[in-house]
C-alpha positions as CSV (number, residue, x, y, z in Angstrom):
1,M,40.6,-13.0,25.2
2,R,40.5,-16.3,23.3
3,I,38.5,-18.2,26.5
4,L,36.1,-15.4,26.2
5,I,35.5,-15.5,22.5
6,L,34.9,-19.5,22.8
7,F,32.9,-18.9,25.5
8,V,30.1,-16.7,23.6
9,F,30.7,-19.0,20.7
10,L,29.6,-21.8,22.6
11,A,26.7,-20.2,24.5
12,F,25.2,-18.5,21.5
13,T,26.0,-22.0,19.4
14,A,23.8,-23.6,22.6
15,Q,21.1,-21.3,22.7
16,V,20.9,-21.4,18.7
17,A,20.6,-25.3,18.6
18,H,18.2,-25.2,21.3
19,S,15.9,-22.7,19.3
20,H,16.2,-25.3,16.3
21,D,14.9,-28.5,18.2
22,V,14.6,-31.2,15.7
23,T,12.4,-33.7,15.9
24,C,12.2,-37.7,14.4
25,E,8.9,-38.8,13.1
26,P,9.1,-42.4,12.1
27,D,7.6,-43.4,8.7
28,T,4.4,-46.0,9.8
29,T,4.4,-48.6,7.0
30,N,1.7,-51.6,7.1
31,L,3.3,-55.1,7.3
32,Y,1.4,-56.0,4.5
33,D,2.1,-53.3,1.7
34,I,6.2,-54.8,3.2
35,L,5.3,-58.2,2.2
36,K,3.6,-57.5,-0.8
37,S,7.0,-55.2,-2.3
38,L,8.8,-58.4,-1.1
39,S,6.6,-61.1,-2.7
40,D,6.7,-58.8,-5.9
41,R,10.1,-58.8,-5.9
42,T,11.5,-62.3,-5.1
43,G,8.0,-64.9,-5.3
44,A,7.9,-65.5,-1.5
45,K,4.4,-66.4,-0.2
46,F,3.7,-65.3,3.0
47,V,0.9,-65.8,5.7
48,L,0.5,-63.6,8.7
49,D,-0.8,-65.2,11.8
50,P,-4.1,-62.8,12.9
51,R,-2.0,-61.8,16.5
52,V,0.3,-59.7,14.5
53,R,0.0,-56.0,14.7
54,T,0.7,-54.6,10.8
55,S,2.1,-51.1,11.5
56,I,5.9,-51.1,11.7
57,E,7.5,-48.0,12.6
58,T,11.3,-47.0,10.1
59,V,13.1,-44.5,10.0
60,G,14.4,-43.4,6.6
61,I,14.0,-47.1,5.0
62,D,12.3,-47.1,1.7
63,M,10.6,-50.5,1.1
64,A,11.8,-50.7,-2.1
65,D,15.5,-51.6,-0.1
66,I,14.1,-54.4,1.9
67,D,15.8,-57.0,1.4
68,Y,14.5,-60.5,3.1
69,D,17.3,-60.1,5.5
70,L,16.9,-56.6,6.9
71,F,12.9,-57.8,6.8
72,V,13.6,-61.0,9.2
73,T,15.6,-58.0,11.4
74,I,12.8,-55.6,11.2
75,L,10.8,-58.9,12.3
76,S,13.0,-59.8,15.2
77,I,12.8,-55.9,16.7
78,H,9.1,-55.7,16.7
79,A,9.0,-59.2,18.6
80,L,8.0,-61.4,15.2
81,S,9.9,-64.2,13.8
82,A,9.1,-65.9,10.0
83,V,8.4,-69.6,9.8
84,E,9.7,-71.3,6.3
85,S,7.2,-74.5,5.5
86,N,6.6,-75.8,2.4
87,G,7.6,-72.6,0.4
88,V,5.7,-70.8,2.6
89,I,6.9,-68.0,5.4
90,Y,4.8,-67.6,8.4
91,I,4.7,-64.0,9.9
92,V,4.1,-65.1,13.9
93,P,5.3,-63.5,17.3
94,S,8.3,-64.9,18.3
95,A,6.9,-66.5,21.8
96,V,4.9,-68.8,19.6
97,E,8.1,-69.5,16.9
98,E,8.6,-72.7,18.4
99,M,4.8,-73.9,18.7
100,T,4.5,-72.8,15.2
101,R,7.5,-74.6,14.0
102,E,6.3,-78.5,15.5
103,R,2.6,-77.7,14.5
104,L,3.8,-77.0,10.9
105,S,6.2,-79.9,11.1
106,D,3.5,-82.2,12.6
107,L,0.8,-80.9,9.9
108,Q,4.0,-82.2,7.2
109,D,4.6,-85.6,8.5
């Protein structure tokens, strides 16, 4: 009898779960807005490479809670890198990070 009750219960909950599919819509955040928020809070200066797309999708992250470490992680996930030189942080595609570092180093010499 217990097995029958358990079976009926599981069948019912599976049907209810199926009828209420949960969807998760990501928040599309503009990278400029994140940079502006970080700059206002930290005084950091940013330059965006023109090859960088500016839409970042997040779920459950408030822009005010994004610190520099989380920002670098978000960049990494989106195949982007932060390269710092002379007090300015350059946001570039990860594929050109090393080349950007070399160019900025050459400019300093």
